[in-house]
Every structure is written in C-alpha cells, then in structure tokens.
C-alpha positions in Angstrom: 28.8 95.0 14.1 29.1 91.3 15.0 25.4 90.8 14.1 25.9 92.2 10.6 28.9 89.9 10.1 26.9 86.8 11.2 24.1 87.8 8.8 26.6 88.1 5.9 28.1 84.7 6.7 24.7 83.1 6.7 23.9 84.7 3.3 27.2 83.4 1.9 26.4 79.8 3.1 22.9 80.0 1.7 24.2 81.1 -1.7 26.8 78.3 -1.6 24.1 75.7 -0.9 21.9 76.9 -3.8 24.9 76.8 -6.2 25.7 73.2 -5.1 22.1 72.1 -5.8 22.2 73.6 -9.3 25.6 72.6 -10.5 29.2 72.0 -9.4 30.3 74.8 -11.7 31.0 77.9 -9.6 30.6 80.2 -12.5 27.1 79.0 -13.7 24.7 81.6 -15.0 21.1 81.7 -13.7 18.1 82.9 -15.7 14.7 84.1 -14.8 11.8 81.8 -15.9 10.3 83.0 -19.2 6.6 84.1 -19.3 5.6 81.2 -21.4 6.7 78.6 -18.8 3.9 76.2 -17.8 4.9 73.7 -15.1 2.4 71.0 -16.4 3.3 71.4 -20.1 7.0 71.5 -19.4 7.1 68.6 -17.0 8.8 66.3 -19.5 11.7 68.7 -19.8 12.8 68.1 -16.2 13.4 71.8 -15.4 15.1 72.5 -12.0 14.0 75.6 -10.2 16.2 77.3 -7.7 14.8 80.4 -6.0 12.6 81.0 -9.1 15.5 80.8 -11.5 16.9 78.1 -13.8 20.3 77.2 -15.2 21.5 78.1 -18.7 21.1 74.6 -19.9 17.4 74.4 -18.7 16.8 77.8 -20.3 18.0 76.6 -23.6 15.8 73.5 -23.4 12.8 75.7 -22.7 13.7 78.0 -25.7 14.0 75.0 -28.1 10.7 73.6 -26.9 9.0 76.9 -27.2 10.3 77.5 -30.7 9.3 74.1 -31.9 5.7 74.5 -30.7 5.2 78.1 -31.9 5.9 79.7 -35.2 6.4 83.1 -33.5 8.2 82.9 -30.1 6.7 86.2 -29.0 3.1 85.1 -29.5 1.1 83.2 -26.9 -1.1 80.3 -28.1 -4.6 81.5 -29.0 -7.7 80.1 -27.4 -8.7 78.7 -30.7 -5.5 76.7 -31.0 -5.8 75.5 -27.4 -9.3 74.3 -28.1 -8.2 72.5 -31.3 -5.4 70.8 -29.4 -7.7 69.7 -26.7 -10.1 68.2 -29.2 -7.3 66.4 -31.0 -6.0 65.0 -27.7 -9.5 63.9 -26.7 -9.9 62.1 -30.1 -6.6 60.4 -29.7 -7.5 59.2 -26.2 -10.9 57.9 -27.4 -9.2 56.0 -30.3 -6.7 54.5 -27.8 -9.5 53.4 -25.4 -11.4 51.8 -28.3 -8.3 49.9 -29.4 -7.7 48.7 -25.9 -11.3 47.6 -25.6 -11.1 45.8 -29.0 -7.9 44.1 -28.0 -9.4 43.0 -24.7 -12.4 41.6 -26.5 -10.2 39.7 -28.9 -8.1 38.3 -26.1 -11.3 37.2 -24.3 -12.5 35.5 -27.4 -9.2 33.7 -27.9 -9.3 32.5 -24.2 -12.8 31.3 -24.6 -11.8 29.4 -27.8 -9.3 27.3 -25.9 -10.3 24.6 -23.4 -7.7 23.6 -20.8 -7.9 20.0 -19.7 -6.2 18.5 -16.7 -6.5 15.7 -14.2 -8.9 15.9 -11.3 -7.1 15.9 -8.0 -9.8 17.2 -5.6 -13.5 17.4 -5.4 -13.4 20.7 -7.2 -14.8 24.2 -6.5 -18.4 24.8 -5.2 -20.5 27.8 -5.3 -23.8 29.3 -4.2 -24.0 31.7 -7.1 -26.6 31.5 -9.8 -26.0 29.0 -12.6 -24.4 30.5 -15.7 -26.0 30.2 -19.2 -23.3 28.0 -20.8 -23.9 25.3 -18.2 -27.3 24.2 -19.6 -25.9 24.1 -23.1 -22.9 21.9 -22.1 -25.2 19.7 -20.0 -27.6 19.1 -22.9 -24.8 18.4 -25.4 -23.0 15.9 -23.1 -26.3 14.2 -22.6 -26.8 14.0 -26.3 -23.2 12.6 -27.0 -23.6 10.1 -24.2 -26.8 8.7 -25.6 -25.2 8.5 -29.1 -22.2 6.5 -27.7 -24.3 4.4 -25.3 -22.4 6.1 -22.5 -25.0 7.8 -20.3 -24.2 11.2 -18.8 -25.4 11.9 -15.2 -25.0 15.4 -13.8 -23.9 16.0 -10.2 -25.7 19.1 -8.9 -26.5 18.1 -5.3 -25.9 20.9 -2.7 -23.6 20.2 0.3 -24.5 20.9 4.0 -23.9 24.6 3.3 -26.1 24.7 0.3 -23.2 25.1 -2.2 -23.4 23.2 -5.4 -20.5 22.2 -7.7 -19.3 25.3 -9.6 -20.0 25.1 -13.3 -20.9 21.7 -14.6 -19.9 18.4 -12.9 -21.0 14.8 -13.7 -20.1 11.3 -14.6 -20.4 9.0 -17.7 -21.5 5.4 -17.7 -17.9 4.3 -18.5 -16.8 5.8 -15.1 -15.1 9.0 -16.4 -15.7 11.9 -14.1 -15.9 15.4 -15.6 -15.9 18.9 -14.0 -16.1 22.1 -16.0 -15.2 24.7 -13.4 -15.7 27.2 -16.2 -16.5 26.9 -19.9 -12.8 26.9 -20.7 -11.5 25.0 -17.7 -12.0 21.2 -17.4 -10.7 18.5 -15.1 -11.2 14.8 -15.8 -10.8 11.7 -13.6 -10.6 8.3 -15.4 -12.2 5.2 -13.8 -10.4 3.7 -10.8 -8.4 0.6 -11.7 -8.4 1.3 -15.4 -5.8 2.6 -17.8 -6.7 6.0 -19.3 -8.1 5.5 -22.8 -9.3 7.7 -25.6 -12.9 6.5 -25.0 -12.8 8.3 -21.6 -12.5 11.7 -23.5 -14.7 11.0 -26.5 -17.7 13.1 -25.4 -15.7 16.1 -24.1 -13.7 16.2 -27.3 -16.9 16.2 -29.3 -18.2 19.1 -27.2 -14.9 21.0 -27.7 -15.3 20.5 -31.5 -18.9 21.7 -31.3 -17.7 24.9 -29.6 -14.8 25.3 -32.1 -12.4 25.1 -29.2 -8.8 24.0 -29.3 -7.3 22.1 -26.3 -4.6 23.1 -23.9 -2.9 20.3 -22.0 -2.9 20.9 -18.3 0.0 20.1 -16.0 -1.7 17.6 -13.6 -1.7 14.4 -15.7 0.2 11.1 -16.0 1.9 10.1 -19.2 -0.8 7.6 -19.9 -3.6 10.2 -19.3 -1.8 12.6 -21.6 -1.3 10.1 -24.4 -5.0 9.0 -24.2 -6.2 12.6 -24.3 -4.0 13.4 -27.3 -5.3 10.3 -29.1 -8.9 11.3 -28.5 -8.3 14.9 -29.7 -6.5 13.6 -32.9 -9.3 11.1 -33.6 -12.0 13.7 -32.9 -10.4 16.4 -35.1 -9.6 18.9 -32.3 -6.2 20.7 -32.4 -4.0 20.9 -29.3 -2.1 24.1 -28.7 0.8 23.2 -26.4 2.1 19.9 -27.8 5.8 18.8 -27.4 7.6 17.1 -30.2 6.7 13.6 -28.8 3.1 14.7 -28.3 2.9 15.7 -32.0 4.2 12.2 -33.0 1.3 10.6 -31.1 -1.2 13.1 -32.4 -0.2 12.6 -36.1 -0.4 8.8 -35.6 -4.1 9.0 -34.7 -5.1 11.9 -36.9 -7.4 10.6 -39.6 -5.6 10.4 -42.9 -7.1 10.9 -46.3 -5.8 7.5 -47.5 -8.6 6.7 -49.9 -8.1 9.7 -52.2 -4.4 9.3 -52.8 -4.7 6.0 -54.8 -7.4 7.6 -56.9 -5.2 10.5 -57.6 -2.4 8.2 -58.6 -4.7 6.3 -60.9 -5.6 9.5 -62.7 -2.0 10.2 -63.6 -0.4 6.8 -64.5 1.6 8.3 -67.4 3.4 10.8 -65.1 4.4 8.0 -62.8 5.7 5.8 -65.6 7.8 8.7 -66.9 9.7 9.1 -63.6 10.0 5.6 -62.1 13.2 6.5 -60.2 11.7 9.3 -58.1 10.5 7.1 -55.3 13.8 5.2 -55.0 15.7 8.5 -54.8 13.5 9.7 -51.9 14.1 6.7 -49.6 17.8 6.6 -49.1 18.0 5.1 -45.6 21.8 4.7 -45.2 24.9 6.8 -45.7 27.9 5.9 -47.8 29.2 3.8 -44.9 26.1 1.7 -44.6 25.0 3.4 -41.3 21.3 4.2 -41.0 20.3 7.8 -41.5 17.4 7.5 -39.2 18.2 7.9 -35.5 15.7 7.5 -32.6 14.8 10.6 -30.7 14.7 9.4 -27.1 11.8 11.6 -26.1 9.7 10.7 -29.1 10.5 7.0 -28.8 9.5 7.1 -25.1 6.2 8.6 -26.0 5.6 6.0 -28.7 6.4 3.2 -26.3 4.1 4.7 -23.6 1.3 4.7 -26.2 2.0 1.1 -27.2 2.1 -0.1 -23.6 -1.3 1.5 -23.1 -2.7 -0.6 -25.9 -0.9 -3.8 -24.8 -2.1 -3.4 -21.2 -5.7 -2.7 -22.1 -8.6 -5.0 -22.8 -7.9 -4.3 -26.5 -4.5 -6.0 -26.5 -5.8 -8.4 -29.3 -6.3 -5.4 -31.5 -2.8 -4.3 -30.8 -1.5 -7.7 -31.8 -3.4 -7.3 -35.1 -2.1 -3.8 -35.6 1.5 -5.2 -35.3 0.7 -7.9 -37.9 -0.8 -5.3 -40.3 2.1 -2.9 -39.8 4.6 -5.7 -40.4 2.8 -6.8 -43.6 2.7 -3.2 -45.0 6.4 -2.7 -44.2 7.4 -5.9 -46.0 5.2 -4.9 -49.0 7.1 -1.5 -49.4 4.3 0.7 -48.1 6.7 2.9 -46.2 9.2 3.6 -49.0 8.1 7.2 -49.3 7.9 8.1 -45.6 11.0 6.2 -44.7 11.4 2.4 -44.1 14.1 2.8 -41.4 11.8 4.9 -39.3 9.0 2.3 -39.8 11.4 -0.6 -38.8 12.3 1.2 -35.6 8.6 1.7 -34.8 7.8 -1.9 -35.5 10.7 -3.0 -33.2 9.4 -0.8 -30.4 5.9 -2.3 -30.9 7.3 -5.8 -30.7 9.4 -4.9 -27.7 6.4 -3.7 -25.8 4.3 -6.7 -26.9 7.0 -9.2 -25.8 7.5 -7.4 -22.5 3.8 -7.4 -21.6 3.6 -11.1 -22.5 6.6 -12.0 -20.5 8.6 -13.1 -23.5 12.0 -11.9 -22.2 14.2 -13.4 -25.0 12.1 -11.8 -27.7 12.1 -8.5 -25.9 15.9 -8.7 -25.6 16.2 -9.3 -29.3 14.1 -6.3 -30.1 16.2 -4.1 -27.8 19.4 -5.4 -29.5 17.9 -4.7 -33.0 17.0 -1.2 -31.9 20.7 -0.4 -31.3 20.9 0.1 -35.0 18.9 3.3 -34.5 21.2 4.5 -31.6 19.1 3.1 -28.8 21.3 1.9 -26.0 19.1 1.1 -22.9 15.3 1.0 -22.3 14.0 1.4 -18.7 10.6 2.1 -17.2 10.3 4.0 -14.0 8.3 2.8 -12.1 8.1 -0.6 -13.8 4.3 -0.7 -13.6 2.7 2.3 -15.3 5.8 4.5 -15.3 7.5 6.6 -18.0 9.9 5.1 -20.5 13.5 6.3 -20.4 15.7 5.7 -23.4 19.5 6.3 -23.5 21.4 6.4 -26.8 24.7 5.4 -28.3 25.7 6.1 -31.9 25.5 3.0 -34.1 28.7 4.1 -35.9 30.6 3.8 -32.6 29.7 0.1 -32.2 32.3 -2.6 -33.0 31.8 -5.0 -35.9 31.0 -7.7 -33.5 28.2 -5.6 -31.9 26.9 -4.7 -35.4 26.9 -8.4 -36.3 24.7 -9.2 -33.2 22.4 -6.3 -34.1 22.0 -7.7 -37.6 21.4 -11.2 -36.3 18.7 -9.9 -33.9 17.1 -8.0 -36.7 16.8 -11.1 -38.9 15.0 -12.9 -36.1 12.4 -10.3 -35.2 11.7 -8.6 -38.5 10.2 -10.1 -41.7 12.8 -10.9 -44.4 11.6 -8.1 -46.8 11.4 -5.6 -44.1 15.1 -5.9 -43.1 17.7 -3.5 -44.0 21.1 -5.1 -44.5 24.4 -3.4 -43.7 26.9 -4.6 -46.4 29.9 -4.1 -44.1 28.2 -6.2 -41.4 27.4 -8.9 -43.9 31.0 -9.1 -45.0 32.1 -9.4 -41.4 29.6 -12.1 -40.8 30.7 -14.0 -43.9 34.3 -13.8 -42.9 33.5 -15.0 -39.4 31.4 -18.0 -40.5 33.2 -18.8 -43.8 29.9 -18.6 -45.6 28.8 -16.8 -48.7 25.5 -14.8 -48.8 23.0 -16.4 -51.2 
C-alpha cells in the first residue's frame, strides 16, 4: 500500500516538472508531433519537445510553416520536388561562393594598388624563403630611376650569419635614403642621418608607385618633417594619397602641378565675355565683413602644417630658393594675382613665410612683427615644441574681440612687413589711428 502511494507521488512530481519546463500555465494543452515534422528542417522554428509532445503554440507554428511550404497539407513533398529544391540550393550556394571569391579578389587588388609608406625604425624583417617575382621588377625600376636622377641605387641582399636575407627588397640610394619593401605594398624609408627629410629622398619610390598605378597610404611612424616631405614628393610626382588630413591636403595642393599655362590662353580666346562682366572678379573677392573684420581666419592645424613645410625649406640647403619664393609670392600678391582665390588667405600665408624666414635668420624684431600682423587672422600665439625640429602649435583669438589699440598695432605691423599694395586696411582702425595721431590719411 505504501509502495503504491510513493509511486503515485513520484509520478505527480514528474508531471509537475514537465509542466514547469513547458510553461507556467497549469492548463496548457500538449499535442503529438505531426508526421511531417523534420527536426533539421524545422530547426529555425525553435520547437520544444517534452516527452515527445509539443505545446499548442509550437503546434500552430508547425502548422503555419507546413501550410506555407505545401499547397496540400495532407501531401508529402515528392522526390521530384526535393531534387529540384536541392538543385536550387546548390546553385544558390555556388553563386554565393563565386561572389565571395570575386569580392576577395577585388579586395586583394585594391590592397595591392595601395602602397603604405612609413619611417624605418629597425633593421627590418629577414627571410630564408625564395625571392618573389615582384622583387626583380622593383629592383630593375629603382635602378633605372636612380640612373636617370644621378642617384645610384644599390641593393642590400647579403645573408646574415643564419643565411637569412632581407625580406622583399632592401637597398640604399646615393643621396643616403634607405629603402625597404617588406612586401610590394609595404615600404619603410629612412632619410640620411643629419639631414632634414626632403622630397628628393622619395623621388624614385614615388616614380615606382606611379609606374605601378599605386596610391600611397601614410604610415604612423614618421615625424612631421618626414610626412611633409613625402606629401610634397607625392604631389609633385602625381601620386594620390589616401589618408590625408585637412592640413596634409593643403600641403599636397600647394605642390600639385597646376595647369597654369592653359588658363591665360583660354582667357585670351574669350576677351569679349570678360569685358561684358568686368565686376564678377570684384564680387568674388570680398575679404571683409560689414564691420571691416577679415572673413578669412587661420585654421590652427593647417597653419601649423604650412609653417612646418616652410621651416623645412628655410632650414635646408635650398634656403636661398625659399627667399626667392617669398619675393615672387609677394610680387604676385601686390599685383593682384590672388584676387580670385582670396587675398586675405594669401596675406596670411605670406606673413607665415616671412615669420619662418625671420626666425631662422635670427631676426627677432621682424618675426615679432609678423606674429603681430597674423593676429588679424585670429592667430594668438606661435610655439614650436621642441624648438629644434618640433611641431608648430598655434593658438587663436578672434580678431573681433581685440581692442582698437590692439587693432592699431596689428595694422602698423602689417604696414611694415607687407608690400603697400598687398595690405588690407580696416577703415575703423584707420579712423582710430587718425584720431590718435591727429593726422589725415592721404
């Protein structure tokens, strides 16, 4: 008697546990699995089995699925239909595989069309593997470009004590630039010791990138001077750079060859059109607002990049060329050559060039005047960290927030460092200056 009672209690507990697993509803209905149920095909329906039975909700899910896949719920799929479905599935899988292979090939092609260039920090990887095909091609072209530029290329392919040679292609040019292609799209460069990085150190590798129809990706291990010189070389050599910042683009555009000879010819062909609309150019070059404040304002990052580039020129053995560049720029500005592109922007650039020139020559008073004149374009302070070969840091202060006395000093500094015709006069400042000095502007 007691044994029968214990067995009944065990069955009740078992039933209770099953019910808890399925649902918290004590009155739930359980259904037998339908004959058409296939565990593999119905996996996506998340059917819960309890002692071979399913809940009402799962049963309804199965019914809906079965009806949507069969016109007649009472008929099993024919062998012919199953074969057709398998063939369609196989075709779809093949198409997907082909698309993935095509996408992978396209990605590989894109990767190979981009050359990443960075600074050389170590000796570089070495290998005992067989030389790859691209190495001979690159070696031959670098030899050719070196000969054309009187900059002989010498390959370093000597094995070390373990018999390992430099991986890829490594060598050195006559000008002292060391080059290591760890792969055909991975390059590190070391400029000569004791020299400032210059565009000439990258001339041959840029020519090779252009030959291979490669774009350039700027690596992370490089100084500001290295970066600026590489950007200049790419711009001059006609090779696009993928990951340029705003300030990088400013440098790139400055050295990018311009089609300057065709524009005058085009203008000569249409003199009548220019005569008909003589006011268009004047309307395009409004440099100040209604209060006389300059519309152009210096971007600190862009200005810092410009000054780094100018310092590279001033510190190199081509400083005389930089002096001549300033004179030419000044003459063009005074002659109205920058009316279309913006004279205020050109004045700011010229002031930065003169500031760098004066700083490098130790002309402190002139450098201070340039720094004061630059306050018109929101420049407040200019520092270089570290002082020798470091990055330029520029802070700003809106010109409109400066006092009349400060604006008068800015105008006075501008008069001293810019040519007369290149100056831009603030009427309000002139009035303040006249009142202070009791003079009348002639």
